[in-house]
N, C-alpha and C positions, 0 to 999 in steps of 0.2 A: 315761302314753302308751306307755312303752317296750314293754310286753308285749301291746299291742292290735294285732292284725293289721289291715291295711287291708281295707276291705270288698270282697268279690268281686262279680262281675257278677250280675245277677238270674239265678237258676237256675230251671229248669222244675220242679225238685222242690218239691212242696208247692203248686204253682199249681192253681187250680180247673179242671182239664181234664176234660171229659166222658169217660166210659168209652170211647166210640168213638174218642177221640183219644189213647189212652194211648201213651206212647213205647215203642219197641221194647226199650229197655234203659236202665239208669241212666246219668246224665250225669256226666262227670268234674267235680269241683268247681273245678279249675284247668285252663283250656283249654291243650292242648298247642300249642306254636308250630308254624306251618305254613311251609314253605319259601316265601320271597318276601315274607313278612309279619312278619318279626321286629320287635320293638319297637326304636325308635331307641336307639342307645348312650346309656346313662346315664339313660334315661327311667324314671320311676317313676310309676305311676298315682296321681293325687291322690285323697285321701280327705277333703279339706277340706269338701266340700259333698255333701249327699245328692242322689240322683237326683230330679228333679221327678216327682211322681206325680200324674196328673190326678185331679180330684175325682169324676169320673163317666165312664161309658162302659166299653167292653170292656177298655181298658187298665187302668183303675182296678181292675176285678175281677181281672184277671190278675195284678196286682202287689200285691193286698191282703195276701198272706201273705209278701211279700218285705220284710225289714227292712234298713235301711241304717245303717251306723255312721258317725257324724259326729265328726270331730276338733274339740276346742274351738278356737275361732277365735283365731289369733294366738299359739299356744304351741307350743314344741318344746323338747326337752332333749337334752343330750349326756351320754354315760356313757363313762368310761374306767376301766381297772383301777386301784383304789386312790385314785380321785379322784372327787369328786362335783361336778358343775358346777351352778351355780344355774340355775333355770328362767328363761328369758328370754322376755319378751313382745314381739312385734314384729308390725306389720301384715303381712298376707299378701295377695298379688294374688288377687282373687276368681277362683275356678275357673269355667270355662265349664260350663253345664249339660250333664249327660250326654245324649248323643244316644240317643233311644229308637228302636229298629228293630223293627217288627212283622214277624211271620211267620205265614203261613197254610198249613196242611197238614191234610188229612183223609183217613183211610184209606178212606172211602167212594169216593174217586176211583180207588182201585185196582180197583174192581169192574168198570169198563169195560174189557173185553178182547175180542179178536177171537174169534168163535165158530168160526173156521176151524181146521183141524188144523195148518196151518203158522203160524210166528211172524209178527208184524207189527211194523214199526219203531215205531209209536205204541203202546207197551206200558206196563203198570203200573210196570215196573221203572224207568222214566224218573224219576218223581218220588220213588220210594222211594230210589233211588241218590243223588239230590241231598240228600234229608233225612238219610240216613245219613252222607254226607260232611260236612254241616254239623255234625252231632252229633259225629263223630269229631274234627273240627278244633277243637271248642270254641265255634264261632260260635253254634250253636243255644242254648247256655246263656246267651249274652249278649243274645239276642233276647227279645221279648215275644210269646209265642204267643197269638194271638187266636182265639176260637171261630168256627168256620165255621158256615154255614147254607146252606140251599137258596134259590136265587133264586126269586121268585114269578113267576107267569104275567104279571102286570101289568108287572113289571120287564123281563122278556124281550121283551114286546110294545112296549117303548119303541124297540126296534130292529127286531124281526122281525115279520112278518105273522102273524096268529093261526094260519094254516094250518101254519106251521112247528112251533109248539108242539103243536098238536092232532094232526098226523100222526105226530110222533115218539112222543107219549104213546099213541096208538092202536096203534102197532107194538109197544109194550111188553107188550101183551096176548097176543102170539103166543108160541108155544112156542119152546124153544131150537132145535129142528130147523128150524122155519119161518124163524126169524131167520138161521140159518146159511145156508140156501138163498137167502134174500132178500139177504143181505150180499154174496153173490158178484156179483149184478147191481149192487148199490149201490156196491161197490168199483170196478167197471169204469166206471160213469158219473159217480160223485161222489167217488171216493177216500175212502170212508167205510164203517165197519162198525157193527153194532149187536148188543148182547145185551140181556137183559132188565133189566139194571141201568144201561144206558148213559145214560138220561135222568136218573137219580138222580145219577150222577157228574157229568153236565153241569150240573145245577142247583146242586150243591155247588161246582163249579168256578167257575161264574158268580157265585154268591152270595158266595164268598170274595173275589173280586176287588172286588165292589161294596163289601163291608164294610171291606176294607183301604183302599180309596180314601176312604171316609167317615172312617175313623180318621186318615188322613194329612191330609185336608182340614180336619178340625176341630182338628188339633194334638194329638190324643191320643197319636200317635206321630209322629216326625219323618219317617220313611220306612218302607218295608216291602217284603217279598218274598212274593209269592203263588206257592207251589209247587203249581201246579194242572194238571190235565188232565181231560178233553180240552181241547186248545187252542181258540182262537176266531177268529183274525184272518182266516181264509178264509170264515167263515160270513157269507153275505150276507143282507140283509133278507128275501129270498124263499126262501132254502134254506140248508141246512147242506151243507158240502162240504169237501174237503181235510183230513180228520181232525177237522173242527170241527162241533159241533152248534149252539152258541150263541156269539155274539161277546162274550166276557167283557169285554174292554176297552171296546167300544162301549157295551154295556149300562151299565157302571159310569159312563162319561162322561155318557151321557144322564141317568142317575139323579141325578148331582150337579147337572147344569145345569138340570134341571127343578124342583129344589127351590126353595122360597120364598127370595127374596133376603135375608130376615131370618134364615134358617137358618144355623147355623155351618158346615154342610157344603156350602153353595151355592158354586159357583165360576163365574166369568164366562168364563174363557179356559183351554183345556186344550191342551197339546202332547202328541201321541202320537208317540213315536219308535219305529219298527218296524225292528229290525235283524235280524229273521229272514231267512234266505237266500231265502225265497220272498216274493213280493209279497203284502201284506195286502189283497187285493182287496175283502174284505168290509168292513173298517174304512174304506177309502177311499170305498166306495160309501155307507156309512152317514152320512158327513159331507161328501159331495161339494159340497154347496151351503150349508155352515154356516160363516160367517165367524168364528165364535168357537172353532173347533177347527182346529188346525194339525196335519195328518197328514204325517209325513216317513217315507219308507221307503227303505232301502238293500237291494238285492236283486239276485240274478242275473236277467238279462232275456233276453239273447241273441236280440234281435229278436223277442221274444214267444214263443220256443219253449220256454223253461224254465217249469216249473209256476208259476202256474196256466195258462200258455199263452195269454195274451191280450196285446193292446197297451195294456191299461189301466194297466200299470205303466211306460209310457214317460215320458221326462222332459217331453214336451209335454202331459201330462195334469196340469193345474195347478188344477183346481177348477171348480165350476159358475159360472153368471153372477153370483151374489152372493158368491162366495168365490174369486175369482181369486188365485192364489198361496198359497192355504191348503192345497193339496196339492203336496208336493215329492217327486218320485221321483228316486232316484239309481240308474239301471239299469245294473248292471255288464254288460259285453258278453261276459264269459267267466268260466270258473271260475278258481280259484287266487288270488283277491284276498286281500290280507294286511293286517296291522295298519296298514302305511304307507298303503294305499289308503283304509281306513276313517277314519284320523285326518286324512288330507288332506281328505276330504269334510267332516269335522267342522270343521276349521279354516277352510276356504275357503267353506263354504256353510251347513252345518247350524247351527252355533252363532251366526254373525252373524244369520241369519234368526230364530233362537229368541230372541235378545236383543231384536231389534226387535219381535217379537210379544209378549214379556213375559207368559208364561203365569202363571196362578194355581196350576196343578198340572201336573206332568210324569208321564206314564205311559210306561214302556218296554214295548213288546210284545217280550219278550225271548226270541226263538227263538235257540237256541245251535247251529243247524245250519250256520252259517258258520264254526264252530270248526274248528281243525285236527284232522283225523282223522274228521270226521263222514262217515258213509257216503253221505248224500244230497247234502250241500252242496258238498263238494269245494273248499272254500276254506280259508284258513290263518289265521284270526283266533285269537290266543293268549288265554289267560286274562288276561294282562297287558293286552292290547289292550282286552278288555271292561272291565277295571278302569278304564282311562284314559277310555274313553268315558263310563262311569257317573259318574266323578268330574267330568267337564265338565258333565254334565247336572245334577249336584247344585248347581251354581252358580245354577240358575234357580229361580224360584218360592220363594225363601227356603228351598231344600233340600227342599221337599215333593215327594217322588219315590216312585212306586210301580213296582216291577218285577213284571210278570206273565208267567209262563212261557208260551211258545208252543211252537215246535218244538225240534228237537235230538234226534238218534236214535242217537248212539254214547254209551254210558253213561259212560265215563271222561271223554270230552270235555265232555259236558254237566255232569257233576258238578264238574270242575275249573273250568269257566267260571262256574258258579253260585257256587262258593266264592269266586272272585276278586271277583265283584260284591258278595257279602255282606260281605267284608272292607271294601270301600269304604263300603257303607251304614253299617257300624259305626264308621267314622271311623278305620280303621287306615291307616298310611302306605302310599302307593302303591308297588307293585312297579316296579322299573326296567325300562324297555324296552331291548332290545338296541341297541347302536350301529349306525349305518349304515342306518337305515330310510329308504328312498327310495320314493316313490310310483311305480307302474308307469305306462307311457304309456297303458294302458287306463284306469287310474284317473284320471289327470290329464285325459285327453280327455273322459271322462264328466262329471267335475265341472265342467270348463269349459263344457260344453254346458248343464248344469243352471243354472249361474250366469247364462249369457246368457238362458236361457228364463225364469228368475225375475226378471230385471232390471226388467221393466216394473211389477212388483208390490211390490218391496222396494227401498227406498233403499240399503240396505247392498250389495245386489247391483249396482245401477246404478252406484254410485260406485266399485266395484272394477274396472269395465271400462275399458280404454284408450279404446274407442270405444263409448259407451253407446248404447242404443237410441234412435232418433229419436222414435218415437211412443209415447205412454203413454195410448192411448185407453181402456184398461181400468182406469186408475188409480183412477177413482171407486169401483170395487168392491174395490180393494185397501186398503192401509193409509191411514188418513185423513190422515196426515202428508204424503202425496205428492199430495194433491188439488190443491194450489196449483201443482204443477209440471206440470200437464197442458199438453202442447205441441200447438198447432194443426197438423193434418196438412199436410204440404208435399209437393210432387212429389219423387219419388226415381228414381234410375236404378241398376240393378244394376252392381256393380263390373266384372263380366266384360264387360258391354256397353261400358263406358268403356274397358277394356283393348283390346277388339277395335277400337274406333274409333281409339285411339291407335296400335295396331300398323298399321292400314291406312294412316294418314297417314305414319307413320315409314317403312314399307317402300316406299311410293310415292316419298318424297323421297330415299331412299338407294339403292334398287334398281329403281325404276320398276315394282313389282308392282302389278297391277290386280285388282279384285274380279271373281270369276266372275259371270256373269249369274245372278240368282236371282229369278225372278218368283214372287211370293207364291203364286199359284195352282198352279204346277207344280214349283217347286223346294223341296226339304226344307232348304235351307241358309238360314242367317241372313245378313243383310247384313254383309259384311266377314269372314265366317267362312272363306271359301276365296279365296285370292289366287293369281295366276299371273303369270309373265313373258310379255312380248309375243311371245316366240319359241315359245310353246306350239304354234301351228299353222303356223309357217313351214316350207316344204318342206325346207329344208336342215338342220332340227333332227334330230340323230341320237340324243340321249340326253335323257330326261325323268326328273326326280327328283320323286317324290310323297312329301312330308314331312307325316305325320299326327302331330300332337303335342298334348299337354295344355297348359293354361295354366301359365305359370311360377309358382312359389311366390310368395306375397305375403310380404314381409319387413317387420317393424316394427323400425326402428332407433331410435337415440337421437334425441330431439326436436331436438337441435342438430347432427345430421349434415348437413353442408353438401354432401357429395359425392353422397349418394343421396337425401337427404330422409328424413323420418320414416317414410314408407311407400313401398315400391318393389317392382317385380316383376322377378325374374330371368328372362331369356328368351334362349335360344340360337339363336333363328331367324335373327338377323343373321348369325351365323357360318356357318350352314348355307347360307343364300342366297348369302353371299359366296363360299363354297367352290364352289357350283354356277356362279356367274358367272365365276369364274376359269377353269373348265373349259369355258365356253360351253355349259353344260347348260341346258335349259329347266327351270323349277321350278314346282311347284304346292304351295302352303303351305295346309294344312287344320288349323284349330284346333278341337279337340273341345269347347271351352268347359267342360271339366272340370278342376278343380285337379289338378296332378300329385301323386300319392300318394308322399310322400317319407318317411313313417315308418309302421311297422306298429303297430297298436294291440294290445298284448299285455300279459300279466301276467309276473311274475318267473319263473314256472315254464316259460314258453314252451310250455305245453301246448295253446294255441289261439291262432291268429293271425287277426285280422280287420282290416278297413280302416276308416278313419273313415267315419261315416255321411254320405256325400255323395250327389249325384245321379248318380254314376258308373254305378250299376247301371241306372237308368232310361235314361241317356244311351247305353248300349251298343247298345240296339236302334235308337235314332235314328241313331247313328253308322254302323251297318251299312247303313241305308237311304241315308244321305248318300253313303257311299263307292261304293255300287252306282250311284247317280245320277251321280257324278263320272266313274266308269269308263265307263259306257254313253254319256254325252253329250259327254265331252271327251277322256279318255285314249284310248278306242278309235279315235277319228278323228285322233289326233295322228300326224304322219308319223314320229315317233321310233321307231327300230327297237329301241332298248335302253331299258328302264325300270328305275329304281332305286326301291325302296320303303324308306322310313325311318319307323319307328314310335318314339314316345316316350311312355311311360306307358300310358294307356288306348288310345292310338293303335295299340299293338301288337295288341290284341285285335281292333280294327277291320280291320287289315290281314290278320290270320289269317282273318277272315270273308270278306274279299274274295278271298283265295287259294283258299278252298274253294268259293266260289260262282261264280267267273268263271274262264274259261280263260286264265290268265295265264302259264303255263309257257313258252310260245314267245317271249314278249317280255321277261319279267322276268329281268335279268341278275344282280341282287344284292339282298339284303334285309338291312337292319340293324334289329334290334329291341333297343331300350334300355328296360329295365324301370325303374319306380320301385319301390315296395313292393307293387305289385299282382301277382296270380298270373301265372305264365307261361302264355301262351295255348297251347292244346293242338291238335294235329292231330286231326281226327276219325277214329274207329276204322274208319269205313266207307270211308275212302279211303286204303288202305295204300300206293298207288302214290305218294302225295305225300311219304312219309317220306324216301326217298332223295333226291328232288329238293330238298326243303326243307333237308335236312342239307347238301347240296352248295352251295346258293346263299345260305343265311341264317346270320348271326351273331346269337346271342341273348345279350345282355350284361346282367348283373345287378349292382347295387351290392354292395359287400362284405358288408353285413349283411342281405342279402335273406333272407327266411324259407326259401328253398330250400336255402341253405347253413348258416344259423345253426341251424335247428331241423328240417331234413330234411323240410320241407313238400313236397308233391307227389312224394314219393319213389317212389310206385307208378306214376307216369305214364310213366316210362322214355323210349323213343325218341319218344314223341308230343310231347316238349318241344323237340326239335331239338337243335342243337349249342350247349349252354349253357355260359357261362363266368362265373366269379366274378371281378369286377374289384377292383382295390385301392382305388379311390375309393368313397365313399359317396354322391357327388353324381351323379344321372343326367345333369345338364347337362354336367358335366366328362367323363363317360364318353362321351357323344355326340360331343363335339369331339375327344377322343382317338382315337375309332374311325374318323374320316373317312379317314385314310390306308389303312385296310383296304379301304375301297371303291375307293380309287385302284388298289390292287393287283388287285382283282377285275375292274375295268373296263379295265385296261391291255391 
C-alpha cells in the first residue's frame, strides 16, 4: 500500500460528454485550495471505500469511465529507515459514502443574448463566469456533469398556457432586425429581449433543471447545481417577463409531482426557497393554491415599488384557499440587507416552517443579486452567508437539494457566491462568518411581522409568539396537525379602544377631564378620543393648551413584574395635564389612536429609513379632519386669548396641518413639537410668511438618534423644518416632560 496514491475525485476528463458540451480547457487533476475552504488541520481524505456508482441513469453513464481505487479493508503499514514494521490488521470505522454532486451546464444557453447594441445585465457571461470559477477552483472536477436536454412542449405546458410556448416559437421565425426592433418594446413592457436562439436556450435551461431534479429525486446524485439561463422565477403561467421565458423551477416541480406514485422520481412535497433579491411572482402564482408546494421568498419589497412592482410579494400573501401558509414572503423594506438579516429570517421563520412542512425535495431558486456588489440588488449577502443558508437547507429532505440559478448581474459577485454554494454541496467545511453579526431593525421588524402572519397556519410560528393569535379559522386548510386546535370565534376588542377607555376613566378620576361631545353623524371623533377640562369655555380662562399625542408605547415586561404587570402602556398625559392644572390652564387632550413611533426601521448602512408599517399613514388624513373639527367647534369659541399647541409623535404632523389651514397666528403663543422617529413636519412652500412666525414660536425637539441627525435625513428641507434641536434623550416621553419649562418661559 505504501506507493499507492489515494484516489482523486471524479474528473471530467474521459467522461462521455457530447461535443456541444466540451469543456473550455483541461482540468487540474488536483484541485487548488480556495480561500475560506481549506481542509481541516490534519484531515486526510479517506480512500477506504469507493464512491457509490448508480447502476442506471445519467450519473451511471457519466461515471462509467471513472475508476476508483480501494484500499484493502483493515490493513495499514508503517515504514521507517532501517526498520521494517510488520503489517497490522485492525478493524476500520466504515467510511461514509462519498457525496455525489451533479452539475448542469450547456453552451447552447450562451446563444440567448440581447439583439440591442448596448449591453444587458442578463448576459451570457453570467453562467460562463460561474463555470470557469468552478473549474479554476477544482470544484468542477469533483462534480458529476450530467447531459442537458431541451424541455418539451408538454413539460412547459405543465405550468404555462399553450399561447406562451406558441407565441415565443412564432417569434423565432422573424429576422434578427425584426427581433431587435420588437425587443425594444418588449423590454419596456416586460423586461425581456429575444433573438433567434432565445427559445432554444430557454428550452435547454428548463430541461436542465428538470433532469437535475429527477437525478436528485431518484438518488442518482445527492444534490446538484444547475448553472442555467435564461432564469425563470418571474415567468408566470400566462406570460414570460423579467428576463424569464419559462419558469424552470416550477416546470421541474410540476414534472416530478405529476409522475406516477410508483415512479422513483415522484415526490409528494417540495420546498422552493427563493433568495433572489426580486420576488418570484411567477413561481408563487404557479403554486398559489397547491398545499403540497411550500414557496418561501426573501426579497426587496419596499411597499411594492421594487421590481416586479406589485403587492403580490407582501407578507400578507399566504396562499390560496386550499393552501394557506404555503406561501411565505419575507419582504425587506429597504436595500442594504446583510448576512445577519437573512440568517435571522432563516433561524426564526424559514427553517422552523420548513421542518414542520417536511419536504421530500428542496429546490433553491438561487438568484445571487442580493450579493454584496451586485449592480441591481444593492444588498450585502456574502459568499459565506450563501454557504450557511445552503448548509441549513441541506438538513432537509435527506439532503436532496437542487440549486437552480436565477438572477445575479455582477460577474465577480455571482461567481464567488456560486463557488461558496458549490463547496457546501460537495461537503466541504463551512467558512466562518465574521464576528458581531447583528440583525438590523428593518430585518427584525420584517421577520416579526412574517411570524405573526404565518402563526395561524404553522404550529411552530404560533408557539413562538408571546401572545398567539386568537382565531385559527383557516387552520383546516393549513397543516393537518393543527386541525384539533381550532378555536371557536369569540368577541374581541382592539387594544387601543381599551386604552382609550382606561385613559378616559383615569383622567376623569385624577383631573376631572370630560369627553368632548361626539355625535356619530356629525363628529369625526371616536368616543373618549378627545377630552377637555371643565374650564374650556369659562369666561375667565386665559390660556388653553391643546395636546395632540400618539398612544404611548406598549411594553412587555417579565411575567412576574409586580410593579407594572406583564403588559403596560407608558403615557405622559398625566404629567402634561398636571402641569396645566398647576398653572390654571384649560386643557384639551387629543389622542391620535396611532402608536408612537419610537424606532426607525433601517438597515446597517442607514441608506434608507422607513417607519413600521402601521396605520399612521391612513390616520394622518383622519387626524387632519379631526383637528379642523376641534378648532372650528371648540377652540375658536373658547374665551382663552392665549393658546399653546403641544404635539407628540404623529400629533406634530396634525398640528402642522392645522397651522397651515386655519388662521392661528393671532392666538397661538407657543408651540412644542416632540418627535418620535417620524419625519419632521414641513412648512408648505407656498406660505413663506409662516417661516419666521413658526421659527419664533415653535420648538421642534427630536430624540438623540432621530434620522435627521443620525443619517442626515431631510437635509434638503432647510428652514421648512423650523427650529430643530437634537436632545440627549432617546425617549420622546422624557423629552416632552423636560421641555415643559421652556413653555413656562415663553408664556411668562
